[in-house]
N, C-alpha and C positions, 0 to 999 in steps of 0.2 A: 448743383448737379455734380455727382461724383464721377470719377474716372474720365476726366477731360485731358486730352493731349492738345497742347497749344504750341505752335511753332511760328518763328519769324524767319524770313529769308529775303535778302536783297537778291533778286534774280538777274539784275542787270540786263534787262530787256526780256519781257515775258515771251514775246514772239520768238526770239532767238532760242529761248530755253523751253519752248512748248513741249517737245517730247520728254525732256528730262523732268520738267515740272509735273506733268501728268503721271509719269512713271513713278516719281517720288511720292506723289499723293497716294498712289495705289500701294506702294511698299510700306510707307510709314503710317498711313491712315490717321493723319491728324484731324482733330475735330474743329479746331479753329486755326486759321493761318493768316498771318500778317505778311503781306508782300510789299516790297519796295522796288523802285526803279522799274516799273512795268513798261514805261516809255510808250504807252498807247493811250489814245483817246478812249473815252468810255464806250463809244460805238465800236471801235476796233477791238477792244478787249472782249466785248460781248460777242462779236462776230467770231473771234477765234476760240474763246473759252466758254461762252455761255452754255452751249449744249454739252460738251464733255464734263463740265463741272456739275451741271444739273444731273447728269447721269450718275455722278458719284455722290449725289445727295447734298451738294453745297449750295447754299444761298450766297449771293455775292454783293458786296458794296465796293465799287471801284470809283476812284477819284483820279482822273487822268487829264492830261493836257496835250497829248501827242508825243513828240519825239523825246521829251525830257521828263524827268521826275515820274510821278504816278505811283499811287499806293492803292492797296486793296485789302479787304477782309473777306475771307471765305469761312463759312460756318455751317456745320451740320447740327448745331445745337441751338439754333435760333439766331436771328439777325434783326434786331429791332432798334428803333430810335436812332437812325443813322444820321451822323453829323459830318459834313465834309469840311476839311480845312480847320483853321483856328479862327473862329469868329472874332473879328476885331484885331487879328494878328497882323504883323508886318508883311509887306510885299517887296518884290525886287524886279520891277517896281510894282507889279500886280501880285496879288496873292497866288502862290504856286500850289500845285497838287502835291502836298507833302504830309498830309494827315487825313485819316478817316477813322471815325469812331462809331461803334455800335455796341449794343448789349447782346452778348452771346452766352447763353447758358448761365445767366445771372452775373456774368462778369462784364464790366464796362471796359471794352478793349479798344485801344488806339494803336493803329499802325502808323509809324512815323518814319519819314526820311528827312533827317535834319540837314540843313544846308551845310555844304562842305567847308565853306570859309575861305578856301583857296590859299590865302596868304594873310598873315596878320596885318599887313598894310593895305589890303584890298577892301573896298566897301562891302564885299560879300562877307567878310569876317564880322563886321559890325551887325550886318543883317542876321548872321547866324546867332549871335548873342541875343539880339532882339527877339528872334523866333523862339529861342529856348526860354526866354523870360515869359513870352506869351503862353507857351506850353505849360510852364510852371503855374502861371495864374489860372489857366483853365483847370488843371488838376486840383489845385488848391480850392477853387470855387466849387467844384463838383464833389470833392471829397475823395480820398484815396483808398478807402477800405475795399471796395470791389474793383478797383482799377488795375488794369494791366496796360502798360505803355511799352510797346515792343517795336524794335526796328533797327535801322541803321542810324546810329546817333552821330557818326563821324567824330567821335571822341573816345580816346582810350582813357578810362577813368584814372589810371595810376601807371607808374613806370613799369610794373611787371606786365602790363597789358600791351607792351610793344616788345619786339624781339631785341631791339637795341636802342637804348636811350640816346646814344650819340648820333645815330642815324636820323633821329627826329628832333635834334636840338634846335633847329630853326624852322620847324614845321608847324602847321596847324595840327589839330587833333590832340595835342598834348600841352597846350599853353595853359598857364594858370587861369585866365579868365574863362576858358572853355570848361575846364574842370570845376571851377567854382560855380558856373551856371548849372552843370550837371548835379553838383552837390546840393544846390538850392532846390532843384527838382526833387531829389531824394528826401529833402527835409519836409516835403509835403506829406510824408508818410509812406513813400515807396521804398522798396528794397531791391537791391541788385542781387537777384536770386542766383545768378551764376557764381558770383564771388562768395555768397553766403554758403553755397554748397561746396565750392572748391576754393577755399581761401588762399591756398599756397601753391596750387598747381599752375603749370604753364597752359594757358587756354587762349587760343586765337580763333577768330571767326572770318578774317579777311587776309588774303595773300595776293600780292600783286601778280599779274600775269607774267611780268618780265623777270628775266634773270634767274629763273629756277627758284623763285621765292617759295612756292608751295612745297616743292620737294625738299627744300632745306629748312622748312618751317620758319621762315622769316616773315612773320605775320603780325597782326594787330587784333586786339579784342575791341571791336567798335559796334558790334551787333549785340544789343542788350535786351534783356527782359526785366522790366521793373514792375513790381507788383506790390499792392497794398498788403499790410500785415496779415489780415485774415486769409488772403490768397497765398501769400508766401508760406504760411504755416501748412498749407495743403501740399506742398511740394513733395512728390515721391521720387522724382528723378529730374535731373537737369543735365543735358549733354549737347555737345556740338556734333552735328552729323557731317563729319569730315568726308565721309564716303561720297556725299553729293558734290564735293569740290573736285573729285577725281575724274579721270576719263577724258573723253573728247567733248569739247565745246561747253565747259562748265561756266557758271558764274564765278566771279572772283571772291564771292562770299559763300560761306557754308550756313545751312540752317541751324538755328538754335532751338532745341525742343525742351519744353517744360511739361512734365507729366504731373497732373494733380490727382491726389488721392490713391491712384494706382499706377504702377510702373509696368506696362506690358512687357518690356524688354529687360526688366530688372533695374536696379539702381546703378546704371552703367555711366561711364564718362571718365574724365571730363570731355575727351575728344575721341570719337569713334569712327574709324579705327585710329589708334595713336600713330603719330608720325614715326617713320622708321629711321630717319636721319636726324642728327642733331643740328641745331641752328648754326649758321655761319654768318658772320657779320658782313654787311655790304650795304649798298645804297638803294634799297628798294622801299618806296613808300607810296602811299595812295595819291594818285594824281587826279582822279575823276572829280 
């Protein structure tokens, strides 16, 4: 299918972001949306969003568990063969609502919310690495050609993906084992389409709420769109919708938008609009 706009966005509570999310859908008109941290049960998500999303032409696959986690796929180009979670994957201690997969317009799309890891000494860190290995195994088994794996990976792939290497020296999100796990996922045949389009530019997708991090552009690139080779070749534009991070009551993440075959807004980016202030060093890093 030609002319598909795919987006991923960690909304950090769908209910809290309801007016912004619906307004953003109207403004950007994505065909496929991967959402993370909905923090709603399936029933609560349907109660709040079922009717307004249907009015906008979206079919929905939501995999939630209440006040934590929660992922969703919204699609106007078909939503078939839905798979919740990572079958056979690890739990903490039970399997959490961190992945949902469906076929949308010929693409096998997975919305992921990778475990945070908390601290390298925390059991949650080992769980994060196990979860990433299970995701890699699933992609490898299914084949990467038509795959899109998008969401909050809680990993900055390389040092340029954080505003300050020193600020993250003892943090998760940047440790060698996490980056190696991400590299292993890419070796299944997936491409980091953001970096392929913008290899040298400063591109962030997450800014802490505290300390003026957003206005000083002290951020991280942890929201990724990974695509198989045939899908990556269709890229017409790839950009971070920084406008959605501005204003009152935003998520601490901005959407990442991938236009396939056609670019309705042109080949814009990498960050729209660009930050007006240079980065300042300081101690702001992700805590969630």
